[in-house]
LUMMARGU-792706 format. One record per residue (C-alpha): residue in one letter; chain; z, y, x; residue number from 1. Coordinates in pm, whole numbers, plus 50000, padded with zeros to 5 digits. Example, Ala and Ser with C-alpha at 12.3 -4.5 7.8 and 13.67 -1.06 7.14 Angstrom:
<atoms>
+------+-----+-------+-------+-------+-----+
| type | mol |     z |     y |     x | seq |
+------+-----+-------+-------+-------+-----+
|    A |   A | 50780 | 49550 | 51230 |   1 |
|    S |   A | 50714 | 49894 | 51367 |   2 |
+------+-----+-------+-------+-------+-----+
</atoms>
This chain:
<atoms>
+------+-----+-------+-------+-------+-----+
| type | mol |     z |     y |     x | seq |
+------+-----+-------+-------+-------+-----+
|    M |   A | 81390 | 28514 | 48770 |   1 |
|    N |   A | 81061 | 28494 | 48963 |   2 |
|    R |   A | 81251 | 28383 | 49274 |   3 |
|    L |   A | 81301 | 28047 | 49102 |   4 |
|    W |   A | 80931 | 27954 | 49091 |   5 |
|    P |   A | 80888 | 27800 | 49442 |   6 |
|    A |   A | 81194 | 27582 | 49388 |   7 |
|    L |   A | 81076 | 27483 | 49041 |   8 |
|    L |   A | 80750 | 27354 | 49187 |   9 |
|    L |   A | 80944 | 27131 | 49425 |  10 |
|    L |   A | 81141 | 26989 | 49135 |  11 |
|    L |   A | 80849 | 26897 | 48909 |  12 |
|    T |   A | 80782 | 26556 | 49058 |  13 |
|    S |   A | 81145 | 26465 | 48998 |  14 |
|    V |   A | 81186 | 26624 | 48656 |  15 |
|    V |   A | 80856 | 26584 | 48470 |  16 |
|    G |   A | 80824 | 26245 | 48311 |  17 |
|    A |   A | 81182 | 26153 | 48389 |  18 |
|    Q |   A | 81409 | 26032 | 48116 |  19 |
|    T |   A | 81608 | 26319 | 47966 |  20 |
|    T |   A | 81973 | 26308 | 48067 |  21 |
|    T |   A | 82218 | 26318 | 47777 |  22 |
|    L |   A | 82445 | 26620 | 47788 |  23 |
|    S |   A | 82803 | 26555 | 47687 |  24 |
|    T |   A | 83073 | 26806 | 47607 |  25 |
|    T |   A | 83432 | 26772 | 47497 |  26 |
|    V |   A | 83531 | 27008 | 47216 |  27 |
|    P |   A | 83900 | 27107 | 47219 |  28 |
|    T |   A | 84136 | 27136 | 46922 |  29 |
|    T |   A | 84310 | 27433 | 47089 |  30 |
|    P |   A | 84164 | 27706 | 47316 |  31 |
|    P |   A | 84132 | 27555 | 47666 |  32 |
|    A |   A | 84275 | 27704 | 47985 |  33 |
|    A |   A | 84077 | 27475 | 48215 |  34 |
|    L |   A | 83723 | 27345 | 48251 |  35 |
|    V |   A | 83627 | 27013 | 48415 |  36 |
|    V |   A | 83261 | 26962 | 48512 |  37 |
|    Q |   A | 83057 | 26676 | 48659 |  38 |
|    G |   A | 82700 | 26552 | 48658 |  39 |
|    P |   A | 82388 | 26450 | 48854 |  40 |
|    L |   A | 82223 | 26712 | 49076 |  41 |
|    L |   A | 81853 | 26756 | 49147 |  42 |
|    R |   A | 81884 | 26921 | 49486 |  43 |
|    A |   A | 81669 | 27055 | 49767 |  44 |
|    A |   A | 81925 | 26969 | 50036 |  45 |
|    K |   A | 82000 | 26626 | 50185 |  46 |
|    L |   A | 82369 | 26574 | 50250 |  47 |
|    D |   A | 82531 | 26333 | 50497 |  48 |
|    K |   A | 82877 | 26419 | 50369 |  49 |
|    A |   A | 83035 | 26605 | 50080 |  50 |
|    A |   A | 82988 | 26981 | 50080 |  51 |
|    P |   A | 83239 | 27223 | 49923 |  52 |
|    L |   A | 83120 | 27398 | 49607 |  53 |
|    Y |   A | 83219 | 27763 | 49565 |  54 |
|    W |   A | 83250 | 28017 | 49286 |  55 |
|    R |   A | 83153 | 28361 | 49417 |  56 |
|    D |   A | 83326 | 28667 | 49276 |  57 |
|    G |   A | 83179 | 28970 | 49448 |  58 |
|    R |   A | 83252 | 28936 | 49821 |  59 |
|    Q |   A | 83509 | 28661 | 49762 |  60 |
|    R |   A | 83433 | 28298 | 49703 |  61 |
|    F |   A | 83671 | 28025 | 49591 |  62 |
|    A |   A | 83637 | 27651 | 49653 |  63 |
|    I |   A | 83619 | 27480 | 49313 |  64 |
|    G |   A | 83473 | 27134 | 49383 |  65 |
|    R |   A | 83220 | 26930 | 49582 |  66 |
|    V |   A | 82855 | 26834 | 49604 |  67 |
|    L |   A | 82839 | 26466 | 49703 |  68 |
|    P |   A | 82578 | 26273 | 49907 |  69 |
|    D |   A | 82514 | 26044 | 49610 |  70 |
|    G |   A | 82347 | 26332 | 49424 |  71 |
|    T |   A | 82633 | 26437 | 49198 |  72 |
|    L |   A | 82870 | 26731 | 49182 |  73 |
|    N |   A | 83210 | 26789 | 49031 |  74 |
|    F |   A | 83444 | 27083 | 48998 |  75 |
|    S |   A | 83728 | 27218 | 48787 |  76 |
|    L |   A | 83848 | 27566 | 48697 |  77 |
|    D |   A | 84213 | 27627 | 48610 |  78 |
|    T |   A | 84436 | 27919 | 48522 |  79 |
|    A |   A | 84543 | 27968 | 48885 |  80 |
|    L |   A | 84184 | 28022 | 48995 |  81 |
|    Q |   A | 84110 | 28241 | 48696 |  82 |
|    G |   A | 84405 | 28461 | 48797 |  83 |
|    R |   A | 84246 | 28523 | 49139 |  84 |
|    A |   A | 83900 | 28615 | 49008 |  85 |
|    R |   A | 83823 | 28939 | 48828 |  86 |
|    L |   A | 83854 | 28961 | 48451 |  87 |
|    G |   A | 83611 | 29198 | 48282 |  88 |
|    S |   A | 83494 | 29250 | 47925 |  89 |
|    L |   A | 83175 | 29233 | 47722 |  90 |
|    A |   A | 83162 | 29615 | 47746 |  91 |
|    D |   A | 83179 | 29584 | 48126 |  92 |
|    W |   A | 82900 | 29325 | 48111 |  93 |
|    K |   A | 82677 | 29565 | 47919 |  94 |
|    A |   A | 82764 | 29855 | 48150 |  95 |
|    S |   A | 82686 | 29656 | 48465 |  96 |
|    R |   A | 82346 | 29554 | 48326 |  97 |
|    G |   A | 82283 | 29913 | 48223 |  98 |
|    R |   A | 82280 | 30028 | 48585 |  99 |
|    S |   A | 81931 | 29882 | 48633 | 100 |
|    C |   A | 81813 | 29791 | 48281 | 101 |
|    D |   A | 81766 | 29950 | 47940 | 102 |
|    V |   A | 82057 | 29830 | 47726 | 103 |
|    S |   A | 82016 | 30077 | 47441 | 104 |
|    A |   A | 81936 | 29787 | 47206 | 105 |
|    L |   A | 82229 | 29574 | 47326 | 106 |
|    V |   A | 82537 | 29603 | 47104 | 107 |
|    V |   A | 82895 | 29488 | 47169 | 108 |
|    E |   A | 83007 | 29422 | 46812 | 109 |
|    Q |   A | 83348 | 29288 | 46917 | 110 |
|    D |   A | 83474 | 29343 | 47270 | 111 |
|    A |   A | 83678 | 29077 | 47450 | 112 |
|    P |   A | 83816 | 29012 | 47800 | 113 |
|    V |   A | 83578 | 28766 | 47967 | 114 |
|    Q |   A | 83497 | 28591 | 48293 | 115 |
|    Y |   A | 83146 | 28470 | 48369 | 116 |
|    L |   A | 83097 | 28174 | 48602 | 117 |
|    G |   A | 82779 | 28263 | 48786 | 118 |
|    A |   A | 82575 | 28002 | 48971 | 119 |
|    P |   A | 82816 | 27809 | 49200 | 120 |
|    E |   A | 82696 | 27774 | 49560 | 121 |
|    Y |   A | 82719 | 27538 | 49855 | 122 |
|    D |   A | 82608 | 27529 | 50221 | 123 |
|    A |   A | 82394 | 27258 | 50381 | 124 |
|    G |   A | 82188 | 27242 | 50701 | 125 |
|    G |   A | 82252 | 27607 | 50782 | 126 |
|    K |   A | 82118 | 27719 | 50444 | 127 |
|    K |   A | 82282 | 27830 | 50122 | 128 |
|    Y |   A | 82206 | 27683 | 49780 | 129 |
|    Y |   A | 82312 | 27769 | 49429 | 130 |
|    V |   A | 82325 | 27538 | 49129 | 131 |
|    R |   A | 82260 | 27581 | 48758 | 132 |
|    A |   A | 82374 | 27349 | 48482 | 133 |
|    G |   A | 82080 | 27214 | 48282 | 134 |
|    E |   A | 81730 | 27096 | 48357 | 135 |
|    V |   A | 81366 | 27203 | 48394 | 136 |
|    T |   A | 81106 | 27023 | 48181 | 137 |
|    R |   A | 80732 | 27055 | 48122 | 138 |
|    N |   A | 80645 | 27151 | 47766 | 139 |
|    T |   A | 80346 | 27042 | 47558 | 140 |
|    G |   A | 80146 | 27354 | 47651 | 141 |
|    G |   A | 80163 | 27275 | 48022 | 142 |
|    G |   A | 80424 | 27536 | 48112 | 143 |
|    L |   A | 80790 | 27486 | 48195 | 144 |
|    T |   A | 81106 | 27525 | 47992 | 145 |
|    L |   A | 81425 | 27620 | 48178 | 146 |
|    N |   A | 81714 | 27484 | 47972 | 147 |
|    F |   A | 82024 | 27606 | 48150 | 148 |
|    V |   A | 82390 | 27637 | 48049 | 149 |
|    M |   A | 82606 | 27939 | 48132 | 150 |
|    F |   A | 82986 | 27918 | 48130 | 151 |
|    V |   A | 83184 | 28217 | 47998 | 152 |
|    Y |   A | 83562 | 28232 | 47959 | 153 |
|    A |   A | 83695 | 28454 | 47678 | 154 |
|    Q |   A | 84058 | 28550 | 47616 | 155 |
|    A |   A | 83980 | 28658 | 47259 | 156 |
|    P |   A | 83692 | 28632 | 47010 | 157 |
|    G |   A | 83395 | 28848 | 47108 | 158 |
|    R |   A | 83038 | 28915 | 47004 | 159 |
|    M |   A | 82740 | 29078 | 47179 | 160 |
|    V |   A | 82390 | 29087 | 47029 | 161 |
|    G |   A | 82059 | 29258 | 47096 | 162 |
|    T |   A | 81809 | 29299 | 47375 | 163 |
|    E |   A | 81820 | 29404 | 47741 | 164 |
|    R |   A | 81496 | 29522 | 47903 | 165 |
|    C |   A | 81460 | 29520 | 48282 | 166 |
|    D |   A | 81164 | 29567 | 48517 | 167 |
|    D |   A | 81155 | 29192 | 48583 | 168 |
|    G |   A | 81200 | 29070 | 48226 | 169 |
|    V |   A | 81371 | 29079 | 47888 | 170 |
|    T |   A | 81693 | 28906 | 47777 | 171 |
|    H |   A | 81787 | 28843 | 47413 | 172 |
|    Y |   A | 82159 | 28807 | 47341 | 173 |
|    D |   A | 82317 | 28626 | 47048 | 174 |
|    L |   A | 82663 | 28562 | 47190 | 175 |
|    T |   A | 82959 | 28476 | 46969 | 176 |
|    L |   A | 83247 | 28376 | 47198 | 177 |
|    Q |   A | 83574 | 28208 | 47104 | 178 |
|    P |   A | 83895 | 28193 | 47313 | 179 |
|    G |   A | 83856 | 27948 | 47600 | 180 |
|    W |   A | 83556 | 27832 | 47802 | 181 |
|    N |   A | 83225 | 27875 | 47620 | 182 |
|    A |   A | 82907 | 27686 | 47711 | 183 |
|    V |   A | 82614 | 27920 | 47636 | 184 |
|    E |   A | 82250 | 27811 | 47610 | 185 |
|    D |   A | 82037 | 28002 | 47865 | 186 |
|    V |   A | 81671 | 27932 | 47784 | 187 |
|    Q |   A | 81346 | 28066 | 47934 | 188 |
|    E |   A | 80979 | 27965 | 47932 | 189 |
|    L |   A | 80734 | 27976 | 48224 | 190 |
|    D |   A | 80368 | 27962 | 48121 | 191 |
|    T |   A | 80071 | 27811 | 48306 | 192 |
|    N |   A | 79989 | 28155 | 48454 | 193 |
|    D |   A | 80328 | 28161 | 48628 | 194 |
|    Q |   A | 80456 | 28429 | 48388 | 195 |
|    F |   A | 80817 | 28413 | 48276 | 196 |
|    G |   A | 80897 | 28475 | 47911 | 197 |
|    P |   A | 81217 | 28633 | 47777 | 198 |
|    V |   A | 81557 | 28481 | 47850 | 199 |
|    T |   A | 81760 | 28387 | 47541 | 200 |
|    L |   A | 82140 | 28352 | 47553 | 201 |
|    R |   A | 82267 | 28181 | 47236 | 202 |
|    N |   A | 82469 | 27904 | 47068 | 203 |
|    A |   A | 82799 | 27943 | 47253 | 204 |
|    R |   A | 83041 | 27656 | 47195 | 205 |
|    V |   A | 83397 | 27612 | 47319 | 206 |
|    I |   A | 83452 | 27317 | 47557 | 207 |
|    T |   A | 83710 | 27173 | 47796 | 208 |
|    A |   A | 83470 | 26942 | 47982 | 209 |
|    Y |   A | 83099 | 26930 | 48057 | 210 |
|    T |   A | 82896 | 26633 | 48177 | 211 |
|    G |   A | 82525 | 26689 | 48225 | 212 |
|    P |   A | 82243 | 26752 | 48474 | 213 |
|    W |   A | 82234 | 27031 | 48733 | 214 |
|    V |   A | 81952 | 27185 | 48938 | 215 |
|    S |   A | 81983 | 27318 | 49294 | 216 |
|    F |   A | 81791 | 27617 | 49437 | 217 |
|    E |   A | 81783 | 27759 | 49787 | 218 |
|    L |   A | 81953 | 28098 | 49801 | 219 |
|    K |   A | 81716 | 28354 | 49953 | 220 |
+------+-----+-------+-------+-------+-----+
</atoms>
């Protein structure tokens, strides 16, 4: 997470003191097979024309939408795209994190087939950028709060709880997933000494559409 700090500094003049953007989600009556996303983008890159937005799955990447010169992005995920990207499980998620972190206190209470939409990416000016749904705000203590949203697709109900401890930080999980696309709160604090606090993943909710702010970071 420390790689975010230089980009966060660049964003402060745009984010701090700005009016908070209202996040809007559409809650389905049946489990969704598609996700439609749009919203304003705080970005480090200036665009003269629309840039394709990609979802990376290992060495592959799939075009899913566009970043526009007017400072917005939009994309959609459907069943055809989901069929081309890998489908894992919560147990796989824990195992992959366990290769470099201590996951002895992380428990998969109910396993489920899942897909995780990582940070989508785009190219501009010979550089690569990735985007995160959410916003960065200054808190009352002078530090920063990173309020991001993570998108996870589940084919069945699933639950994973507990703590993951890595050399670069701690993540607390309280994930209860339902069939369809789940919007998961991804929250972290950065104090005035440039120290990151634990990441918390919580409050998953099933959606078919998301409208809200995004933040762009240069991919190093």
